[in-house]
ZAMAR-489117 format. One record per residue (C-alpha): z, x, y. Coordinates in pm, whole numbers, padded with zeros to 5 digits, always signed. Layout:
<nodes>
ZXY...
</nodes>
This chain:
<nodes>
-02162-01912-05817-02357-01707-06074-02656-01845-06261-02460-01835-06588-02190-02059-06444-02452-02290-06296-02609-02327-06640-02276-02418-06800-02184-02656-06517-02517-02839-06536-02494-02883-06912-02148-03036-06878-02250-03249-06580-02550-03387-06768-02321-03495-07051-02065-03665-06825-02330-03830-06608-02438-04087-06867-02116-04286-06915-02084-04410-06552-02449-04522-06561-02438-04725-06884-02406-05065-06716-02690-04990-06473-02913-04863-06753-02849-05169-06969-02925-05400-06677-03245-05213-06587-03383-05236-06941-03243-05583-07021-03051-05463-07323-02687-05433-07427-02453-05144-07351-02421-05051-07720-02794-04973-07735-02778-04751-07428-02463-04582-07555-02667-04457-07850-02815-04206-07605-02474-04038-07569-02441-04005-07946-02798-03873-07963-02712-03610-07700-02423-03482-07916-02642-03487-08227-02917-03286-08058-02663-03039-07925-02488-02992-08259-02811-02944-08453-02970-02707-08200-02672-02475-08152-02734-02264-08468-03101-02223-08371-03016-02098-08021-02755-01864-08169-03016-01707-08397-03267-01678-08110-03006-01517-07881-02918-01260-08149-03284-01195-08226-03450-01192-07883-03162-01157-07638-02956-01413-07448-03181-01421-07141-03486-01537-07335-03296-01806-07525-03116-01926-07212-03432-01964-07005-03618-02136-07290-03337-02382-07357-03292-02464-06990-03667-02527-06961-03639-02782-07242-03338-02939-07071-03514-02957-06733-03817-03126-06889-03589-03375-07069-03407-03449-06742-03738-03519-06567-03827-03752-06853-03488-03922-06828-03545-03986-06457-03879-04152-06541-03765-04315-06868-03925-04661-06924-03694-04797-07194-03410-04741-07443-03629-04594-07717-03751-04314-07492-03396-04281-07356-03252-04190-07696-03530-03937-07766-03498-03771-07423-03119-03753-07443-03152-03582-07781-03389-03327-07626-03154-03271-07330-02860-03205-07559-03070-02966-07768-03184-02780-07456-02843-02738-07293-02701-02624-07629-02846-02280-07554-02572-02217-07296-02289-02158-07545-02435-01873-07757-02624-01715-07467-02324-01694-07234-02104-01578-07521-02342-01292-07592-02352-01194-07222-01972-01181-07211-01970-00952-07515-02064-00679-07265-01707-00702-07131-01531-00469-07371-01177-00554-07261-01050-00868-07432-00850-00987-07125-01163-00946-06913-01365-01155-07159-01101-01424-07167-01076-01438-06787-01454-01478-06776-01436-01766-07023-01146-01918-06827-01351-01910-06507-01640-02072-06692-01409-02347-06819-01283-02405-06464-01640-02455-06345-01730-02694-06626-01414-02898-06566-01504-02926-06198-01853-03044-06293-01700-03313-06514-01509-03443-06212-01818-03422-05987-02049-03609-06226-01898-03957-06166-01923-03891-05792-02296-03821-05827-02340-04132-06043-02158-04351-05792-02363-04207-05506-02701-04279-05665-02591-04628-05767-02502-04700-05406-02854-04593-05313-02983-04855-05555-03119-04662-05855-02983-04449-06137-03300-04235-06164-03222-03982-05884-02915-03861-06078-03128-03708-06353-03381-03583-06099-03100-03385-05934-03005-03232-06270-03370-03140-06335-03414-02972-05997-03087-02776-06022-03176-02666-06375-03516-02542-06257-03346-02347-05976-03106-02195-06231-03399-02080-06446-03549-01912-06140-03217-01744-06060-03198-01616-06417-03530-01438-06370-03353-01121-06256-03088-01133-06530-03127-00858-06784-03171-00972-07141-03290-00716-07389-03341-00802-07753-03043-00767-07978-03220-00520-08204-03303-00159-08131-03673-00092-08060-03881+00117-08290-03826+00490-08271-04042+00654-08012-04119+00328-07831-03966+00348-07483-04023-00022-07418-03864-00323-07581-03996-00667-07649-04164-00828-07354-04252-00495-07193-03906-00443-07043-03773-00094-07008-03446+00007-07161-03294+00064-06819-03371-00294-06715-03236-00453-07030-02932-00251-07123-02651-00499-07153-02356-00270-07102-02137-00230-06797-02268-00035-06502-02227+00335-06551-02167+00305-06925-02329+00596-07111-02449+00486-07451-02377+00717-07738-02628+00818-08001-02494+00554-08236-02533+00265-07993-02849+00053-07971-03059+00084-07657-03045-00291-07599-02778-00557-07585-02405-00511-07533-02242-00176-07598-02088-00116-07936-01742-00269-07974-01429-00066-07973-01317+00048-08319-01031-00203-08341-01262-00490-08239-01532-00430-08498-01590-00682-08773-01424-00580-09102-01636-00339-09297-01687-00346-09669-02042-00473-09711-01940-00754-09943-02112-01091-09922-01776-01255-09995-01621-01101-09684-01910-01221-09467-01894-01570-09616-01519-01579-09553-01577-01485-09186-01837-01760-09144-01607-02003-09323-01324-01919-09083-01550-01970-08780-01679-02306-08909-01336-02423-09024-01157-02340-08701-01444-02496-08504-01416-02819-08701-01036-02823-08672-01047-02759-08298-01312-03026-08250-01113-03286-08441-00799-03215-08239-00883-03080-07895-01208-03275-07850-01130-03578-08064-00788-03665-07923-00895-03655-07555-01193-03875-07643-00953-04130-07796-00731-04160-07488-00963-04398-07301-01017-04626-07604-00641-04625-07664-00581-04753-07311-00864-05005-07334-00739-05155-07660-00388-05176-07509-00520-05387-07220-00519-05105-06962-00894-05094-06891-00838-05000-06526-00671-04672-06629-00952-04538-06849-01121-04344-06570-00789-04208-06446-00699-04065-06787-01030-03876-06803-00973-03731-06457-00618-03635-06558-00753-03448-06859-01007-03260-06643-00733-03170-06394-00525-03039-06684-00814-02814-06788-00853-02690-06429-00483-02615-06394-00465-02447-06731-00757-02214-06668-00621-02108-06330-00285-02013-06485-00453-01859-06789-00639-01606-06576-00304-01439-06506-00155-01482-06854-00466-01336-07023-00386-01002-06860-00040-00968-07012-00005-01204-07309-00118-01129-07663-00373-01359-07834-00101-01495-08063+00114-01597-07768-00181-01764-07595-00273-01953-07913+00088-02052-07975+00123-02183-07620-00194-02391-07641-00110-02529-07983+00247-02619-07882+00127-02807-07574-00127-03002-07780+00137-03088-08042+00378-03204-07772+00119-03428-07607+00009-03591-07931+00369-03638-08049+00472-03806-07725+00172-04041-07746+00274-04131-08100+00644-04207-08036+00634-04335-07676+00318-04544-07635+00234-04644-07282+00001-04565-06992+00225-04302-06831+00275-04115-07159-00098-04118-07233-00159-03970-06888+00092-03694-06967-00075-03644-07305-00413-03605-07132-00276-03337-06898-00111-03145-07184-00426-03160-07397-00626-03029-07101-00397-02728-07055-00391-02672-07433-00772-02662-07439-00770-02390-07173-00536-02164-07369-00649-02223-07724-01023-02265-07682-01083-01967-07454-00879-01743-07684-01089-01846-07983-01405-01801-07774-01292-01449-07691-01202-01334-08040-01362-01542-08316-01719-01404-08280-01575-01057-08344-01499-01150-08702-01870-01078-08752-02080-00770-08662-02259-00759-08324-02601-00878-08452-02446-01209-08561-02206-01290-08278-02423-01540-08091-02468-01723-08421-02091-01720-08470-02035-01872-08125-02299-02138-08185-02168-02233-08530-01815-02258-08390-01931-02497-08116-02158-02697-08348-01873-02752-08594-01644-02861-08308-01895-03112-08169-01980-03267-08506-01614-03283-08612-01510-03452-08288-01785-03712-08327-01674-03785-08681-01309-03808-08572-01384-04059-08296-01602-04268-08527-01334-04273-08799-01037-04358-08576-01173-04601-08318-01128-04893-08559-00764-04789-08613-00704-04810-08238-00863-05154-08230-00617-05260-08501-00328-05141-08283-00236-04839-08497-00197-04603-08203+00115-04431-08336-00051-04347-08669-00356-04199-08496-00161-03975-08258+00100-03878-08520-00184-03759-08741-00324-03575-08442+00009-03400-08385+00019-03289-08749-00336-03157-08722-00238-02970-08405+00042-02800-08596-00194-02706-08879-00456-02573-08635-00194-02365-08452-00063-02211-08774-00416-02129-08889-00512-01963-08561-00192-01757-08562-00269-01643-08917-00622-01539-08822-00499-01367-08502-00239-01150-08673-00467-00843-08654-00605-00902-08304-00482-00638-08057-00254-00728-07769-00328-00719-07395-00437-00413-07209-00745-00195-07245-00869-00143-07600-00992+00192-07724-01339+00260-07594-01310+00012-07308-01475+00102-06977-01254+00198-06682-01079-00090-06514-01271-00049-06189-01607-00081-06358-01810-00387-06262-01966-00647-06487-02323-00603-06610-02596-00703-06372-02672-01073-06385-02318-01154-06493-02023-01277-06290-01735-01042-06235-01450-01140-06465-01173-01145-06209
</nodes>
């Protein structure tokens, strides 16, 4: 597995590792579970706040620099978590870990910009989603294993060691700065030659109008709208933030509410099963999506994902019960695969190349913060037994999100090679996984 996929898998595993260890942590520090759970909220807060910073750094200095720096912060925070003496330090270190792993989203997004064919980019994102879903399933296994040994601390030590290995593996990954070096200077920032940092596909000959560093220039039909107006740029950023918040409220918020919905209905034993069902839905969806991304248009992919999410939420609203919530979890998982990877592929291209890592980071930050707000606002409704109202509202929001994405996607080109795309047999850039 490539270093980029390892980085994404470790970030997701670190997030999912905390919940199975809450009881052990509370017992070790002689405190209540609510205090320890604050660390999970702190992780999300650190991640959401750090994403725009990593996006700016990736655009400014190149994805390799930002990825290695962020992973170094995450590795140090994981070492601290393994040695953590109490809940106060726990919250601070979890915040730092979330902030460090936040670098993965904009950095990987900028690497995948080197894949000029939209289906190739989406297949790469689908593979990445498959890996992160698998890591979500593996995290409880790791937690259970270390608890059987007798201590929770080795779990975070494993994350720290694997993160350090990933940083070492990224050492050979090319990462030139996003800007073009000064005229007449054959070397870029950090003393790297242009040949070692060019981000384009192997064999791609850059034209006179293309920068010497970073991904090759996009095809004409994939460029951000021109016009030079501040209003147009603000509208693009507003679309990225709005769709991120809407997706977070629906496709992150609703899955997070499934376990509380079961718990408040007296089905505590099924809470773990519903999370595994959701992860299996994501895995299944991404495997099927890899084929559909080759032949389906973005609008069809978005419509499929949105329809599945609406169906799942509607069934949970009108037919409450454990079996229906399990079906809802599977449908939401498949919907995430189709809708999220399509937005990952296309939304950053609403903005010009120098701002695309920032676009990816703002999209993810808005999704994370919106999902946290959604869970906080609706948990009390579930405790009051208003399950139907919560999931009916979710179904309506799914419909609104689907309509909005279809409106935004009306100008996105269909499947097949876009103008200016490299030949189909051309490999991925060095340091990147092949998008097969």
